[in-house]
MIDOSE-1310 file (N, C-alpha, C; in nm, 2 decimals, decimal comma, always signed):
residues 198
mitd	+9,88/+18,98/+20,83/+9,96/+18,88/+20,89/+9,92/+18,86/+21,04; +9,88/+18,97/+21,11/+9,84/+18,96/+21,24/+9,71/+18,87/+21,25; +9,62/+18,90/+21,17/+9,49/+18,83/+21,17/+9,51/+18,68/+21,13; +9,60/+18,66/+21,03/+9,62/+18,52/+20,99/+9,69/+18,44/+21,10
tllf	+9,78/+18,50/+21,17/+9,85/+18,43/+21,28/+9,75/+18,40/+21,40; +9,67/+18,50/+21,43/+9,57/+18,47/+21,54/+9,47/+18,37/+21,50; +9,43/+18,37/+21,38/+9,34/+18,27/+21,33/+9,40/+18,13/+21,34; +9,53/+18,12/+21,31/+9,60/+17,99/+21,33/+9,59/+17,94/+21,47
vkgr	+9,63/+18,04/+21,56/+9,63/+18,00/+21,71/+9,49/+17,96/+21,75; +9,39/+18,04/+21,71/+9,25/+18,01/+21,74/+9,21/+17,87/+21,69; +9,25/+17,84/+21,57/+9,22/+17,71/+21,51/+9,28/+17,59/+21,59; +9,41/+17,61/+21,63/+9,48/+17,51/+21,70/+9,42/+17,49/+21,84
mnaa	+9,38/+17,60/+21,91/+9,32/+17,58/+22,04/+9,19/+17,51/+22,03; +9,11/+17,55/+21,93/+8,98/+17,48/+21,92/+8,99/+17,34/+21,88; +9,09/+17,31/+21,79/+9,11/+17,17/+21,75/+9,15/+17,08/+21,87; +9,22/+17,14/+21,96/+9,28/+17,06/+22,07/+9,17/+17,04/+22,18
ssps	+9,06/+17,12/+22,18/+8,96/+17,11/+22,28/+8,86/+17,00/+22,25; +8,79/+16,95/+22,35/+8,69/+16,85/+22,33/+8,56/+16,92/+22,28; +8,47/+16,85/+22,22/+8,35/+16,91/+22,16/+8,27/+16,98/+22,27; +8,28/+16,94/+22,39/+8,20/+17,01/+22,50/+8,27/+17,13/+22,56
sskv	+8,40/+17,15/+22,52/+8,48/+17,26/+22,58/+8,44/+17,39/+22,52; +8,48/+17,50/+22,59/+8,45/+17,63/+22,54/+8,54/+17,66/+22,42; +8,49/+17,74/+22,32/+8,56/+17,77/+22,20/+8,62/+17,91/+22,20; +8,73/+17,92/+22,14/+8,80/+18,05/+22,13/+8,74/+18,13/+22,01
elgn	+8,72/+18,26/+22,03/+8,67/+18,35/+21,93/+8,76/+18,48/+21,93; +8,79/+18,53/+21,81/+8,85/+18,66/+21,81/+8,75/+18,77/+21,84; +8,78/+18,86/+21,92/+8,69/+18,97/+21,95/+8,75/+19,08/+22,04; +8,68/+19,19/+22,04/+8,73/+19,31/+22,11/+8,67/+19,30/+22,25
isri	+8,75/+19,27/+22,35/+8,70/+19,25/+22,49/+8,63/+19,38/+22,54; +8,66/+19,49/+22,49/+8,60/+19,62/+22,54/+8,46/+19,63/+22,49; +8,42/+19,54/+22,39/+8,28/+19,55/+22,34/+8,19/+19,45/+22,41; +8,24/+19,38/+22,51/+8,16/+19,27/+22,58/+8,04/+19,33/+22,65
sdgd	+8,06/+19,46/+22,70/+7,95/+19,52/+22,77/+7,94/+19,66/+22,75; +7,82/+19,71/+22,76/+7,79/+19,86/+22,75/+7,72/+19,90/+22,88; +7,80/+19,94/+22,98/+7,74/+19,96/+23,11/+7,72/+19,83/+23,18; +7,59/+19,80/+23,21/+7,56/+19,67/+23,27/+7,49/+19,58/+23,17
dfnp	+7,48/+19,62/+23,05/+7,42/+19,53/+22,95/+7,53/+19,46/+22,87; +7,52/+19,33/+22,87/+7,63/+19,24/+22,81/+7,58/+19,21/+22,67; +7,68/+19,21/+22,58/+7,66/+19,17/+22,44/+7,64/+19,02/+22,43; +7,52/+18,97/+22,40/+7,49/+18,83/+22,40/+7,57/+18,75/+22,30
dlqn	+7,61/+18,82/+22,19/+7,69/+18,75/+22,09/+7,83/+18,71/+22,13; +7,88/+18,78/+22,24/+8,01/+18,75/+22,29/+8,01/+18,67/+22,42; +7,90/+18,63/+22,47/+7,89/+18,56/+22,59/+7,92/+18,41/+22,57; +7,97/+18,35/+22,69/+7,99/+18,20/+22,69/+8,10/+18,16/+22,59
kill	+8,20/+18,24/+22,58/+8,31/+18,21/+22,49/+8,45/+18,24/+22,56; +8,56/+18,20/+22,50/+8,69/+18,24/+22,54/+8,73/+18,35/+22,43; +8,73/+18,47/+22,47/+8,75/+18,58/+22,38/+8,89/+18,62/+22,37; +8,95/+18,61/+22,25/+9,09/+18,64/+22,23/+9,10/+18,78/+22,17
svin	+9,17/+18,87/+22,25/+9,18/+19,01/+22,21/+9,33/+19,05/+22,21; +9,36/+19,14/+22,12/+9,50/+19,20/+22,12/+9,49/+19,33/+22,20; +9,57/+19,34/+22,31/+9,56/+19,46/+22,40/+9,68/+19,54/+22,39; +9,79/+19,49/+22,31/+9,91/+19,58/+22,29/+9,99/+19,52/+22,18
veed	+10,05/+19,61/+22,11/+10,14/+19,57/+22,00/+10,27/+19,65/+22,01; +10,38/+19,58/+22,00/+10,51/+19,65/+22,01/+10,61/+19,58/+21,92; +10,71/+19,66/+21,87/+10,81/+19,61/+21,78/+10,92/+19,54/+21,86; +10,96/+19,43/+21,81/+11,07/+19,35/+21,86/+11,20/+19,41/+21,80
tvar	+11,26/+19,50/+21,88/+11,38/+19,57/+21,82/+11,50/+19,48/+21,82; +11,50/+19,37/+21,90/+11,62/+19,28/+21,89/+11,62/+19,20/+21,76; +11,50/+19,17/+21,70/+11,50/+19,10/+21,58/+11,51/+19,19/+21,46; +11,51/+19,32/+21,48/+11,52/+19,42/+21,37/+11,64/+19,39/+21,28
tqdy	+11,62/+19,39/+21,15/+11,73/+19,38/+21,06/+11,75/+19,51/+20,98; +11,88/+19,54/+20,95/+11,91/+19,66/+20,88/+11,94/+19,64/+20,74; +11,91/+19,52/+20,69/+11,94/+19,49/+20,55/+11,83/+19,56/+20,46; +11,88/+19,65/+20,38/+11,79/+19,72/+20,29/+11,81/+19,67/+20,14
frkt	+11,87/+19,56/+20,13/+11,88/+19,50/+19,99/+11,88/+19,35/+20,01; +11,86/+19,28/+19,90/+11,86/+19,13/+19,90/+11,91/+19,08/+19,76; +11,97/+18,97/+19,76/+12,03/+18,91/+19,64/+11,91/+18,85/+19,56; +11,93/+18,84/+19,43/+11,83/+18,78/+19,34/+11,89/+18,66/+19,28
anpq	+11,82/+18,59/+19,20/+11,87/+18,47/+19,12/+11,97/+18,51/+19,02; +11,97/+18,64/+18,98/+12,07/+18,69/+18,89/+12,19/+18,75/+18,98; +12,31/+18,69/+18,97/+12,42/+18,74/+19,06/+12,46/+18,88/+19,02; +12,42/+18,93/+18,91/+12,46/+19,07/+18,87/+12,35/+19,17/+18,90
lief	+12,26/+19,13/+18,99/+12,15/+19,22/+19,03/+12,11/+19,21/+19,17; +12,08/+19,32/+19,24/+12,03/+19,31/+19,38/+11,90/+19,40/+19,38; +11,82/+19,37/+19,48/+11,69/+19,45/+19,49/+11,70/+19,53/+19,62; +11,65/+19,65/+19,61/+11,64/+19,74/+19,73/+11,50/+19,72/+19,79
itpp	+11,50/+19,69/+19,92/+11,37/+19,66/+19,99/+11,37/+19,74/+20,12; +11,25/+19,74/+20,18/+11,23/+19,79/+20,32/+11,23/+19,68/+20,41; +11,32/+19,68/+20,51/+11,33/+19,56/+20,60/+11,19/+19,53/+20,67; +11,16/+19,40/+20,70/+11,04/+19,37/+20,76/+11,04/+19,42/+20,91
ifln	+10,92/+19,43/+20,96/+10,90/+19,46/+21,10/+10,85/+19,34/+21,18; +10,92/+19,32/+21,29/+10,88/+19,20/+21,38/+10,80/+19,26/+21,50; +10,69/+19,20/+21,52/+10,60/+19,25/+21,63/+10,58/+19,14/+21,74; +10,57/+19,19/+21,86/+10,52/+19,11/+21,97/+10,38/+19,16/+22,01
ltlm	+10,29/+19,06/+22,02/+10,15/+19,10/+22,05/+10,12/+19,05/+22,20; +10,06/+19,14/+22,27/+10,01/+19,10/+22,40/+9,86/+19,06/+22,39; +9,83/+18,94/+22,42/+9,70/+18,88/+22,40/+9,63/+18,86/+22,53; +9,50/+18,89/+22,54/+9,42/+18,86/+22,65/+9,32/+18,75/+22,61
favt	+9,31/+18,65/+22,69/+9,21/+18,54/+22,68/+9,11/+18,56/+22,79; +9,00/+18,62/+22,76/+8,90/+18,65/+22,87/+8,78/+18,56/+22,85; +8,73/+18,50/+22,96/+8,62/+18,40/+22,96/+8,50/+18,48/+22,99; +8,40/+18,47/+22,90/+8,28/+18,55/+22,91/+8,16/+18,47/+22,96
htdy	+8,18/+18,36/+23,02/+8,07/+18,27/+23,07/+7,99/+18,34/+23,18; +7,86/+18,32/+23,18/+7,78/+18,38/+23,29/+7,79/+18,29/+23,41; +7,82/+18,16/+23,39/+7,84/+18,07/+23,51/+7,98/+18,07/+23,55; +8,01/+18,11/+23,67/+8,15/+18,13/+23,72/+8,23/+18,00/+23,72
esal	+8,17/+17,89/+23,76/+8,24/+17,77/+23,76/+8,29/+17,73/+23,62; +8,20/+17,74/+23,53/+8,23/+17,71/+23,39/+8,34/+17,81/+23,34; +8,34/+17,93/+23,38/+8,44/+18,03/+23,34/+8,58/+17,98/+23,39; +8,59/+17,94/+23,51/+8,72/+17,89/+23,57/+8,77/+17,77/+23,49
iale	+8,68/+17,68/+23,46/+8,72/+17,56/+23,38/+8,77/+17,60/+23,24; +8,71/+17,70/+23,18/+8,75/+17,74/+23,05/+8,89/+17,82/+23,06; +8,91/+17,89/+23,17/+9,03/+17,96/+23,19/+9,15/+17,86/+23,21; +9,12/+17,75/+23,28/+9,22/+17,65/+23,30/+9,25/+17,58/+23,16
qvvr	+9,15/+17,57/+23,08/+9,17/+17,51/+22,95/+9,27/+17,59/+22,87; +9,27/+17,72/+22,88/+9,36/+17,81/+22,81/+9,50/+17,78/+22,86; +9,52/+17,79/+22,99/+9,65/+17,77/+23,05/+9,71/+17,63/+23,02; +9,63/+17,53/+23,02/+9,68/+17,40/+22,99/+9,72/+17,39/+22,84
ffqq	+9,65/+17,45/+22,75/+9,69/+17,45/+22,61/+9,83/+17,51/+22,59; +9,86/+17,63/+22,65/+9,99/+17,69/+22,63/+10,10/+17,63/+22,72; +10,06/+17,56/+22,82/+10,16/+17,48/+22,90/+10,21/+17,37/+22,81; +10,13/+17,31/+22,72/+10,17/+17,21/+22,63/+10,22/+17,25/+22,50
nrff	+10,18/+17,38/+22,46/+10,22/+17,43/+22,33/+10,27/+17,57/+22,34; +10,39/+17,58/+22,38/+10,45/+17,72/+22,40/+10,52/+17,77/+22,27; +10,55/+17,68/+22,18/+10,62/+17,72/+22,06/+10,55/+17,65/+21,94; +10,55/+17,73/+21,83/+10,50/+17,67/+21,70/+10,60/+17,72/+21,59
spet	+10,63/+17,62/+21,51/+10,72/+17,65/+21,39/+10,68/+17,55/+21,28; +10,71/+17,58/+21,16/+10,68/+17,48/+21,05/+10,74/+17,35/+21,07; +10,86/+17,35/+21,14/+10,93/+17,22/+21,16/+10,86/+17,14/+21,27; +10,81/+17,20/+21,38/+10,75/+17,12/+21,48/+10,60/+17,11/+21,47
spel	+10,54/+17,20/+21,39/+10,40/+17,19/+21,36/+10,37/+17,20/+21,21; +10,37/+17,08/+21,15/+10,35/+17,07/+21,00/+10,22/+17,15/+20,96; +10,12/+17,16/+21,04/+10,00/+17,23/+21,00/+10,03/+17,38/+20,98; +10,13/+17,43/+21,05/+10,17/+17,57/+21,03/+10,23/+17,60/+20,90
qayn	+10,31/+17,50/+20,85/+10,36/+17,51/+20,71/+10,25/+17,51/+20,61; +10,15/+17,42/+20,63/+10,04/+17,41/+20,54/+9,95/+17,53/+20,55; +9,94/+17,59/+20,67/+9,87/+17,72/+20,68/+9,94/+17,83/+20,61; +10,07/+17,83/+20,62/+10,15/+17,93/+20,55/+10,12/+17,93/+20,40
elhn	+10,13/+17,80/+20,34/+10,11/+17,78/+20,20/+9,97/+17,81/+20,15; +9,87/+17,78/+20,24/+9,73/+17,80/+20,20/+9,70/+17,95/+20,19; +9,75/+18,02/+20,29/+9,72/+18,17/+20,30/+9,83/+18,26/+20,24; +9,94/+18,19/+20,19/+10,05/+18,27/+20,13/+10,11/+18,37/+20,22
ikve	+10,14/+18,32/+20,34/+10,20/+18,40/+20,45/+10,33/+18,33/+20,49; +10,40/+18,40/+20,58/+10,53/+18,35/+20,63/+10,54/+18,36/+20,78; +10,49/+18,26/+20,85/+10,51/+18,26/+20,99/+10,61/+18,16/+21,03; +10,73/+18,20/+21,07/+10,84/+18,11/+21,09/+10,85/+18,05/+21,23
misf	+10,82/+18,13/+21,34/+10,82/+18,09/+21,47/+10,74/+18,18/+21,56; +10,65/+18,12/+21,64/+10,57/+18,20/+21,74/+10,59/+18,13/+21,87; +10,60/+18,21/+21,97/+10,61/+18,16/+22,11/+10,52/+18,23/+22,20; +10,49/+18,17/+22,32/+10,39/+18,23/+22,41/+10,45/+18,23/+22,55
elvn	+10,44/+18,35/+22,62/+10,49/+18,36/+22,75/+10,38/+18,43/+22,84; +10,36/+18,36/+22,95/+10,25/+18,41/+23,04/+10,30/+18,54/+23,10; +10,21/+18,64/+23,11/+10,24/+18,77/+23,16/+10,18/+18,78/+23,30; +10,26/+18,82/+23,40/+10,21/+18,83/+23,54/+10,17/+18,98/+23,56
lsld	+10,05/+19,00/+23,61/+10,01/+19,14/+23,65/+9,98/+19,14/+23,80; +10,01/+19,26/+23,86/+9,97/+19,28/+24,00/+9,82/+19,32/+24,00; +9,77/+19,32/+24,12/+9,63/+19,35/+24,14/+9,60/+19,49/+24,09; +9,69/+19,59/+24,11/+9,68/+19,72/+24,06/+9,68/+19,73/+23,91
qvhq	+9,77/+19,65/+23,85/+9,77/+19,65/+23,70/+9,65/+19,59/+23,64; +9,60/+19,49/+23,71/+9,47/+19,43/+23,66/+9,36/+19,53/+23,67; +9,35/+19,60/+23,78/+9,25/+19,70/+23,80/+9,26/+19,81/+23,69; +9,38/+19,86/+23,66/+9,40/+19,96/+23,56/+9,36/+19,91/+23,42
lwgg	+9,40/+19,79/+23,40/+9,38/+19,73/+23,26/+9,23/+19,72/+23,24; +9,15/+19,66/+23,33/+9,01/+19,65/+23,31/+8,94/+19,78/+23,31; +8,99/+19,88/+23,39/+8,93/+20,01/+23,39/+8,95/+20,08/+23,26; +9,07/+20,06/+23,20/+9,10/+20,12/+23,07/+9,01/+20,05/+22,96
lggh	+8,98/+19,92/+22,98/+8,89/+19,85/+22,88/+8,75/+19,89/+22,90; +8,72/+19,95/+23,01/+8,58/+20,00/+23,03/+8,48/+19,89/+23,07; +8,53/+19,78/+23,12/+8,44/+19,67/+23,16/+8,46/+19,62/+23,29; +8,37/+19,53/+23,33/+8,39/+19,46/+23,46/+8,49/+19,34/+23,44
ymps	+8,56/+19,32/+23,55/+8,66/+19,21/+23,55/+8,59/+19,08/+23,52; +8,66/+19,00/+23,43/+8,62/+18,86/+23,40/+8,75/+18,77/+23,42; +8,73/+18,65/+23,45/+8,84/+18,56/+23,45/+8,92/+18,56/+23,32; +9,05/+18,59/+23,34/+9,13/+18,61/+23,21/+9,27/+18,58/+23,24
viyk	+9,35/+18,56/+23,13/+9,49/+18,54/+23,14/+9,55/+18,61/+23,02; +9,68/+18,66/+23,04/+9,74/+18,73/+22,94/+9,87/+18,67/+22,90; +9,90/+18,66/+22,77/+10,02/+18,60/+22,71/+10,08/+18,70/+22,61; +10,22/+18,70/+22,61/+10,29/+18,77/+22,51/+10,33/+18,68/+22,40
mrmv	+10,29/+18,71/+22,28/+10,32/+18,62/+22,16/+10,43/+18,69/+22,08; +10,53/+18,61/+22,06/+10,65/+18,66/+21,97/+10,66/+18,56/+21,86; +10,69/+18,59/+21,74/+10,69/+18,72/+21,68/+10,61/+18,71/+21,55; +10,55/+18,82/+21,52/+10,47/+18,83/+21,39/+10,55/+18,92/+21,29
qids	+10,58/+18,86/+21,18/+10,66/+18,94/+21,08/+10,57/+19,01/+20,98; +10,59/+19,14/+20,97/+10,51/+19,22/+20,87/+10,61/+19,26/+20,76; +10,58/+19,20/+20,64/+10,67/+19,23/+20,53/+10,59/+19,25/+20,40; +10,59/+19,37/+20,35/+10,51/+19,40/+20,23/+10,57/+19,34/+20,10
svvn	+10,70/+19,30/+20,11/+10,77/+19,24/+20,00/+10,77/+19,33/+19,87; +10,77/+19,46/+19,90/+10,77/+19,56/+19,79/+10,92/+19,58/+19,75; +10,95/+19,57/+19,62/+11,09/+19,61/+19,58/+11,09/+19,75/+19,54; +11,18/+19,83/+19,60/+11,19/+19,97/+19,58/+11,28/+20,01/+19,46
geav	+11,36/+19,91/+19,42/+11,45/+19,94/+19,30/+11,55/+19,83/+19,29; +11,63/+19,84/+19,18/+11,73/+19,74/+19,15/+11,86/+19,81/+19,12; +11,97/+19,73/+19,14/+12,10/+19,79/+19,11/+12,20/+19,68/+19,08; +12,31/+19,71/+19,03/+12,42/+19,62/+19,01/+12,50/+19,61/+19,14
pild	+12,53/+19,50/+19,19/+12,60/+19,49/+19,32/+12,75/+19,53/+19,31; +12,81/+19,58/+19,41/+12,95/+19,62/+19,42/+13,03/+19,49/+19,45; +13,11/+19,45/+19,36/+13,18/+19,32/+19,38/+13,33/+19,35/+19,42; +13,39/+19,46/+19,37/+13,53/+19,49/+19,40/+13,54/+19,63/+19,44
vnin	+13,63/+19,66/+19,53/+13,66/+19,79/+19,58/+13,81/+19,81/+19,55; +13,85/+19,91/+19,47/+13,99/+19,94/+19,44/+14,02/+20,07/+19,51; +14,13/+20,07/+19,58/+14,18/+20,19/+19,66/+14,31/+20,24/+19,59; +14,31/+20,36/+19,55/+14,43/+20,42/+19,49/+14,51/+20,48/+19,59
taik	+14,63/+20,43/+19,63/+14,71/+20,48/+19,73/+14,83/+20,56/+19,68; +14,83/+20,59/+19,55/+14,94/+20,67/+19,49/+14,94/+20,81/+19,54; +15,05/+20,86/+19,57/+15,07/+21,00/+19,62/+15,10/+21,09/+19,50; +15,03/+21,20/+19,48/+15,05/+21,29/+19,37/+15,15/+21,39/+19,42
hs	+15,26/+21,40/+19,34/+15,37/+21,50/+19,37/+15,35/+21,62/+19,29; +15,37/+21,74/+19,35/+15,35/+21,86/+19,28/+15,48/+21,90/+19,21
């Protein structure tokens, strides 16, 4: 589901760009360089990397069962997990001016497209059906980092700083749809309040 959602985002971004614009590619930003040697396969691109994954506890559901078409039967399931992904869009152009243009291209896209849902983006519904997935709503929020945080982040990635921007994407649903068992639902509860006399 994570890969499918990111591929949808990548496709939308590339479809919205002009033929001469930089293209978005999924890739690990930490692999862009090995010391001072840059990976030529990852150069001159907008590289989309996942740099953090966290559970959205607000969206967590505690329902461990669901109704079926048969009113006399329920299924036991494991609740889905909702994830928020922190995404980095790093521009790997060797020409600095081209890199800044590409960076602005990313910001402009999300300024115009902060939310995606099957209702507002029919192509998302088609993508869901084509890949047999269930993406209901995804949103993007720009993440602001201080200079110290930027330094620590790129230091942890083991690379030289590149023009980049970070967004938090909510929410990706992970649901295995595995049925753990079945049972007859409880429809009535009878409480016996009679007092037993000795």
